[in-house]
ZADO-1210 file (C-alpha; in nm, 4 decimals, padded with zeros to 6 digits):
<atoms>
<atom x="-13.4329" y="14.5658" z="-00.6771" code="MET" pos="1"/>
<atom x="-13.6880" y="14.3543" z="-00.8192" code="GLU" pos="2"/>
<atom x="-13.8762" y="14.0264" z="-00.6707" code="GLN" pos="3"/>
<atom x="-13.8369" y="13.6798" z="-00.8795" code="THR" pos="4"/>
<atom x="-14.0664" y="13.3748" z="-00.7194" code="LYS" pos="5"/>
<atom x="-13.9911" y="13.4664" z="-00.3747" code="GLY" pos="6"/>
<atom x="-13.5703" y="13.6091" z="-00.3888" code="THR" pos="7"/>
<atom x="-13.4849" y="13.9364" z="-00.4701" code="GLN" pos="8"/>
<atom x="-13.2732" y="14.0248" z="-00.7634" code="ARG" pos="9"/>
<atom x="-13.0554" y="14.3056" z="-00.8935" code="ALA" pos="10"/>
<atom x="-13.0287" y="14.5050" z="-01.1460" code="ALA" pos="11"/>
<atom x="-12.7818" y="14.2916" z="-01.3525" code="ARG" pos="12"/>
<atom x="-12.5086" y="14.3708" z="-01.6865" code="MET" pos="13"/>
<atom x="-12.6403" y="14.5060" z="-01.9735" code="SER" pos="14"/>
<atom x="-12.8420" y="14.2570" z="-02.2637" code="ASP" pos="15"/>
<atom x="-12.5008" y="14.4917" z="-02.4770" code="ALA" pos="16"/>
<atom x="-12.2407" y="14.4246" z="-02.1883" code="ALA" pos="17"/>
<atom x="-12.2541" y="14.0538" z="-02.1849" code="VAL" pos="18"/>
<atom x="-12.3347" y="13.9830" z="-02.5456" code="ALA" pos="19"/>
<atom x="-12.0126" y="14.1546" z="-02.5716" code="ALA" pos="20"/>
<atom x="-11.8387" y="13.9464" z="-02.3844" code="LYS" pos="21"/>
<atom x="-11.9996" y="13.5766" z="-02.4113" code="THR" pos="22"/>
<atom x="-12.1582" y="13.6082" z="-02.7388" code="GLY" pos="23"/>
<atom x="-12.5070" y="13.6577" z="-02.6046" code="LYS" pos="24"/>
<atom x="-12.7844" y="13.8554" z="-02.4244" code="THR" pos="25"/>
<atom x="-12.9204" y="13.7123" z="-02.1096" code="TRP" pos="26"/>
<atom x="-13.2564" y="13.5975" z="-02.3086" code="PRO" pos="27"/>
<atom x="-13.1157" y="13.4422" z="-02.5779" code="GLU" pos="28"/>
<atom x="-12.8454" y="13.2464" z="-02.2772" code="TRP" pos="29"/>
<atom x="-13.1523" y="13.1698" z="-02.0548" code="PHE" pos="30"/>
<atom x="-13.3363" y="13.0164" z="-02.3608" code="ALA" pos="31"/>
<atom x="-13.0491" y="12.8552" z="-02.4661" code="ALA" pos="32"/>
<atom x="-13.0022" y="12.6930" z="-02.1097" code="LEU" pos="33"/>
<atom x="-13.3758" y="12.6102" z="-02.0308" code="ASN" pos="34"/>
<atom x="-13.3418" y="12.3926" z="-02.3423" code="ALA" pos="35"/>
<atom x="-13.0547" y="12.1785" z="-02.2502" code="ALA" pos="36"/>
<atom x="-13.2288" y="12.1231" z="-01.9246" code="GLY" pos="37"/>
<atom x="-13.0243" y="12.3364" z="-01.6616" code="ALA" pos="38"/>
<atom x="-13.3349" y="12.4382" z="-01.4419" code="ASP" pos="39"/>
<atom x="-13.2638" y="12.0421" z="-01.3046" code="LYS" pos="40"/>
<atom x="-12.9109" y="12.0568" z="-01.3546" code="MET" pos="41"/>
<atom x="-12.6794" y="12.1490" z="-01.0839" code="THR" pos="42"/>
<atom x="-12.4260" y="12.4699" z="-01.0810" code="HIS" pos="43"/>
<atom x="-12.1331" y="12.2502" z="-01.1550" code="GLN" pos="44"/>
<atom x="-12.3202" y="12.1186" z="-01.3968" code="GLU" pos="45"/>
<atom x="-12.4292" y="12.4408" z="-01.5799" code="ILE" pos="46"/>
<atom x="-12.1231" y="12.5598" z="-01.5225" code="VAL" pos="47"/>
<atom x="-11.9936" y="12.2203" z="-01.7165" code="ALA" pos="48"/>
<atom x="-12.1861" y="12.2736" z="-01.9951" code="TYR" pos="49"/>
<atom x="-12.1165" y="12.6434" z="-01.9972" code="LEU" pos="50"/>
<atom x="-11.7749" y="12.5173" z="-02.0667" code="VAL" pos="51"/>
<atom x="-11.8035" y="12.2253" z="-02.2761" code="ARG" pos="52"/>
<atom x="-12.0983" y="12.3496" z="-02.5773" code="GLU" pos="53"/>
<atom x="-12.0558" y="12.7153" z="-02.5462" code="HIS" pos="54"/>
<atom x="-11.6562" y="12.8163" z="-02.4273" code="GLY" pos="55"/>
<atom x="-11.7438" y="12.9776" z="-02.2110" code="VAL" pos="56"/>
<atom x="-11.4103" y="13.1189" z="-01.9450" code="GLY" pos="57"/>
<atom x="-11.4078" y="13.0967" z="-01.6509" code="PRO" pos="58"/>
<atom x="-11.5611" y="13.4090" z="-01.5278" code="TRP" pos="59"/>
<atom x="-11.8332" y="13.4657" z="-01.8042" code="TRP" pos="60"/>
<atom x="-11.9407" y="13.0799" z="-01.6908" code="GLN" pos="61"/>
<atom x="-11.9816" y="13.2397" z="-01.3418" code="GLN" pos="62"/>
<atom x="-12.1541" y="13.4807" z="-01.4324" code="MET" pos="63"/>
<atom x="-12.3789" y="13.3391" z="-01.6588" code="VAL" pos="64"/>
<atom x="-12.4411" y="13.0535" z="-01.3971" code="ALA" pos="65"/>
<atom x="-12.5348" y="13.2808" z="-01.1376" code="ASN" pos="66"/>
<atom x="-12.7499" y="13.4764" z="-01.3299" code="THR" pos="67"/>
<atom x="-12.9891" y="13.2092" z="-01.4830" code="TYR" pos="68"/>
<atom x="-12.9883" y="13.0547" z="-01.1148" code="GLU" pos="69"/>
<atom x="-13.1108" y="13.3880" z="-00.9915" code="ARG" pos="70"/>
<atom x="-13.3876" y="13.3790" z="-01.3091" code="GLU" pos="71"/>
<atom x="-13.4907" y="13.1270" z="-01.2357" code="ILE" pos="72"/>
<atom x="-13.5538" y="13.1604" z="-00.8274" code="GLY" pos="73"/>
<atom x="-13.2520" y="12.9201" z="-00.7467" code="ARG" pos="74"/>
<atom x="-13.0560" y="13.1606" z="-00.5831" code="ARG" pos="75"/>
<atom x="-13.1100" y="13.4701" z="-00.3466" code="ALA" pos="76"/>
<atom x="-12.9534" y="13.7862" z="-00.4716" code="LEU" pos="77"/>
<atom x="-12.5224" y="13.7275" z="-00.2776" code="HIS" pos="78"/>
<atom x="-12.5894" y="13.4031" z="-00.2461" code="GLN" pos="79"/>
<atom x="-12.2748" y="13.1586" z="-00.2781" code="MET" pos="80"/>
<atom x="-12.1872" y="12.7925" z="-00.2464" code="ALA" pos="81"/>
<atom x="-12.0969" y="12.8062" z="00.1073" code="ALA" pos="82"/>
<atom x="-12.3281" y="13.1006" z="00.1866" code="GLY" pos="83"/>
<atom x="-12.3864" y="13.4649" z="00.0698" code="PHE" pos="84"/>
<atom x="-12.1472" y="13.6950" z="00.0336" code="GLN" pos="85"/>
<atom x="-12.1193" y="14.0854" z="00.0225" code="VAL" pos="86"/>
<atom x="-11.8954" y="14.3042" z="-00.0574" code="SER" pos="87"/>
<atom x="-11.8479" y="14.6749" z="-00.0535" code="VAL" pos="88"/>
<atom x="-11.5366" y="14.8919" z="-00.2959" code="SER" pos="89"/>
<atom x="-11.4688" y="15.2909" z="-00.2040" code="LYS" pos="90"/>
<atom x="-11.1118" y="15.4172" z="-00.3443" code="THR" pos="91"/>
<atom x="-11.0185" y="15.6951" z="-00.1093" code="PHE" pos="92"/>
<atom x="-10.7516" y="15.9912" z="-00.1195" code="ALA" pos="93"/>
<atom x="-10.4388" y="15.8096" z="00.0213" code="ALA" pos="94"/>
<atom x="-10.1936" y="15.5502" z="-00.0412" code="THR" pos="95"/>
<atom x="-10.2614" y="15.1450" z="00.0280" code="VAL" pos="96"/>
<atom x="-10.0564" y="15.1681" z="00.3204" code="ASP" pos="97"/>
<atom x="-10.2346" y="15.4038" z="00.5023" code="ALA" pos="98"/>
<atom x="-10.5082" y="15.1999" z="00.4674" code="LEU" pos="99"/>
<atom x="-10.3633" y="14.8749" z="00.4935" code="PHE" pos="100"/>
<atom x="-10.2007" y="15.0402" z="00.8146" code="ASN" pos="101"/>
<atom x="-10.6145" y="15.1360" z="00.9811" code="ALA" pos="102"/>
<atom x="-10.6607" y="14.7976" z="00.9387" code="TRP" pos="103"/>
<atom x="-10.3461" y="14.6768" z="01.1579" code="GLN" pos="104"/>
<atom x="-10.3142" y="14.9309" z="01.4299" code="ASP" pos="105"/>
<atom x="-10.5574" y="14.9190" z="01.6430" code="GLU" pos="106"/>
<atom x="-10.6271" y="15.2053" z="01.8471" code="ALA" pos="107"/>
<atom x="-10.6374" y="15.3573" z="01.4628" code="LEU" pos="108"/>
<atom x="-10.8656" y="15.0723" z="01.4118" code="ARG" pos="109"/>
<atom x="-11.1109" y="15.1661" z="01.6807" code="ARG" pos="110"/>
<atom x="-11.1918" y="15.5660" z="01.5147" code="ARG" pos="111"/>
<atom x="-11.3779" y="15.3715" z="01.2096" code="TRP" pos="112"/>
<atom x="-11.4499" y="15.0390" z="01.3411" code="LEU" pos="113"/>
<atom x="-11.5222" y="15.0151" z="01.6742" code="PRO" pos="114"/>
<atom x="-11.5783" y="14.7352" z="01.9028" code="GLU" pos="115"/>
<atom x="-11.4878" y="14.4920" z="01.6010" code="ALA" pos="116"/>
<atom x="-11.2915" y="14.1854" z="01.7593" code="ALA" pos="117"/>
<atom x="-11.0917" y="13.9879" z="01.4885" code="PHE" pos="118"/>
<atom x="-10.8407" y="13.7231" z="01.3951" code="THR" pos="119"/>
<atom x="-10.6300" y="13.8184" z="01.1025" code="VAL" pos="120"/>
<atom x="-10.5128" y="13.5085" z="00.9262" code="THR" pos="121"/>
<atom x="-10.2873" y="13.6066" z="00.6422" code="ARG" pos="122"/>
<atom x="-10.1837" y="13.9670" z="00.5799" code="ALA" pos="123"/>
<atom x="-09.9797" y="14.0843" z="00.2619" code="THR" pos="124"/>
<atom x="-09.8925" y="14.4627" z="00.3721" code="PRO" pos="125"/>
<atom x="-10.0350" y="14.7088" z="00.1779" code="GLY" pos="126"/>
<atom x="-10.1854" y="14.4288" z="-00.0842" code="VAL" pos="127"/>
<atom x="-10.4721" y="14.2108" z="00.1398" code="SER" pos="128"/>
<atom x="-10.6103" y="14.0904" z="00.4771" code="LEU" pos="129"/>
<atom x="-10.7718" y="13.7487" z="00.5631" code="ARG" pos="130"/>
<atom x="-11.0021" y="13.7802" z="00.8514" code="ILE" pos="131"/>
<atom x="-11.1365" y="13.5310" z="01.0545" code="ALA" pos="132"/>
<atom x="-11.4692" y="13.6897" z="01.1806" code="TRP" pos="133"/>
<atom x="-11.5879" y="13.6216" z="01.5397" code="PRO" pos="134"/>
<atom x="-11.9123" y="13.4569" z="01.4131" code="ASP" pos="135"/>
<atom x="-11.7639" y="13.2048" z="01.1986" code="GLY" pos="136"/>
<atom x="-11.7569" y="13.4781" z="00.8374" code="THR" pos="137"/>
<atom x="-11.4865" y="13.5777" z="00.6525" code="ARG" pos="138"/>
<atom x="-11.4120" y="13.8842" z="00.5156" code="VAL" pos="139"/>
<atom x="-11.1430" y="13.9912" z="00.2438" code="GLU" pos="140"/>
<atom x="-10.9526" y="14.3170" z="00.1938" code="VAL" pos="141"/>
<atom x="-10.8252" y="14.3835" z="-00.0971" code="LEU" pos="142"/>
<atom x="-10.6242" y="14.7001" z="-00.1796" code="LEU" pos="143"/>
<atom x="-10.5327" y="14.8486" z="-00.4997" code="TYR" pos="144"/>
<atom x="-10.3545" y="15.1602" z="-00.6214" code="ALA" pos="145"/>
<atom x="-10.5493" y="15.4533" z="-00.8248" code="ARG" pos="146"/>
<atom x="-10.2575" y="15.6653" z="-00.9201" code="GLY" pos="147"/>
<atom x="-10.0989" y="15.9019" z="-00.6983" code="GLU" pos="148"/>
<atom x="-10.1675" y="15.9604" z="-00.3547" code="GLY" pos="149"/>
<atom x="-10.5210" y="15.7226" z="-00.4330" code="ARG" pos="150"/>
<atom x="-10.6365" y="15.3809" z="-00.3399" code="ALA" pos="151"/>
<atom x="-10.9013" y="15.1533" z="-00.3735" code="GLN" pos="152"/>
<atom x="-11.0175" y="14.9206" z="-00.1116" code="MET" pos="153"/>
<atom x="-11.2517" y="14.6377" z="-00.1443" code="THR" pos="154"/>
<atom x="-11.3721" y="14.4996" z="00.1740" code="VAL" pos="155"/>
<atom x="-11.6097" y="14.1137" z="00.0559" code="GLN" pos="156"/>
<atom x="-11.8002" y="13.9135" z="00.3845" code="GLN" pos="157"/>
<atom x="-11.8682" y="13.5484" z="00.3277" code="SER" pos="158"/>
<atom x="-12.0106" y="13.2594" z="00.4855" code="LYS" pos="159"/>
<atom x="-12.2905" y="13.4506" z="00.5819" code="LEU" pos="160"/>
<atom x="-12.5559" y="13.2919" z="00.7224" code="PRO" pos="161"/>
<atom x="-12.8835" y="13.4478" z="00.5440" code="SER" pos="162"/>
<atom x="-12.9784" y="13.7197" z="00.3199" code="LEU" pos="163"/>
<atom x="-13.0464" y="13.9248" z="00.6230" code="GLU" pos="164"/>
<atom x="-12.7314" y="13.8988" z="00.7591" code="ALA" pos="165"/>
<atom x="-12.6219" y="13.9579" z="00.3807" code="ALA" pos="166"/>
<atom x="-12.7995" y="14.2609" z="00.4035" code="GLU" pos="167"/>
<atom x="-12.7163" y="14.4007" z="00.7305" code="ARG" pos="168"/>
<atom x="-12.3316" y="14.3398" z="00.6959" code="ALA" pos="169"/>
<atom x="-12.3391" y="14.5249" z="00.3770" code="GLN" pos="170"/>
<atom x="-12.5090" y="14.7607" z="00.5448" code="ALA" pos="171"/>
<atom x="-12.2606" y="14.8203" z="00.8062" code="GLY" pos="172"/>
<atom x="-11.9432" y="14.7588" z="00.6188" code="TRP" pos="173"/>
<atom x="-12.0826" y="15.1029" z="00.4350" code="ARG" pos="174"/>
<atom x="-12.0872" y="15.2655" z="00.7463" code="GLU" pos="175"/>
<atom x="-11.7371" y="15.1450" z="00.7860" code="ALA" pos="176"/>
<atom x="-11.6275" y="15.2815" z="00.5160" code="VAL" pos="177"/>
<atom x="-11.7733" y="15.6187" z="00.5431" code="GLU" pos="178"/>
<atom x="-11.6380" y="15.6659" z="00.8731" code="ARG" pos="179"/>
<atom x="-11.2517" y="15.5144" z="00.7686" code="LEU" pos="180"/>
<atom x="-11.3022" y="15.8020" z="00.5006" code="GLN" pos="181"/>
<atom x="-11.2694" y="16.0883" z="00.7918" code="SER" pos="182"/>
<atom x="-10.9439" y="15.8723" z="00.9189" code="VAL" pos="183"/>
<atom x="-10.7180" y="15.8187" z="00.6416" code="VAL" pos="184"/>
</atoms>
């Protein structure tokens, strides 16, 4: 990771990829946003500018605004409006139902996620879980079928209080997901 004005910055999407989807490279976006005075705008004002002046679509307006804010040192890696957010994703040789069951079956869950006490606030079998973690953070689990007997699981934890907490959470989820591999 690179350091920029005291914040960490992960490798970002390539200039070619962003230009293919938005019509501008990162340096072109940074120049346009600087010329518009975006360094003095709120995140919402930057997004509104991108929509109004450049017709940028919903996903890309957030990507461009967030990347710009990281570039100028206003936003740290993993930082969102309501704290920090991390995610881990893995494809398993298992069905979405088997992955869903690995969360729902307490005995099975203890084999890969020991001592985790949480409250499932919403569950859609074979699709997703929304979880309230004891520390006040939120966890979202999304499941996707990826062909015969294969499924992808993405675990996203949000409302983390700091970059350090986000990095610990991400490392913990990576380890848990690897343990899950031997369970399903």
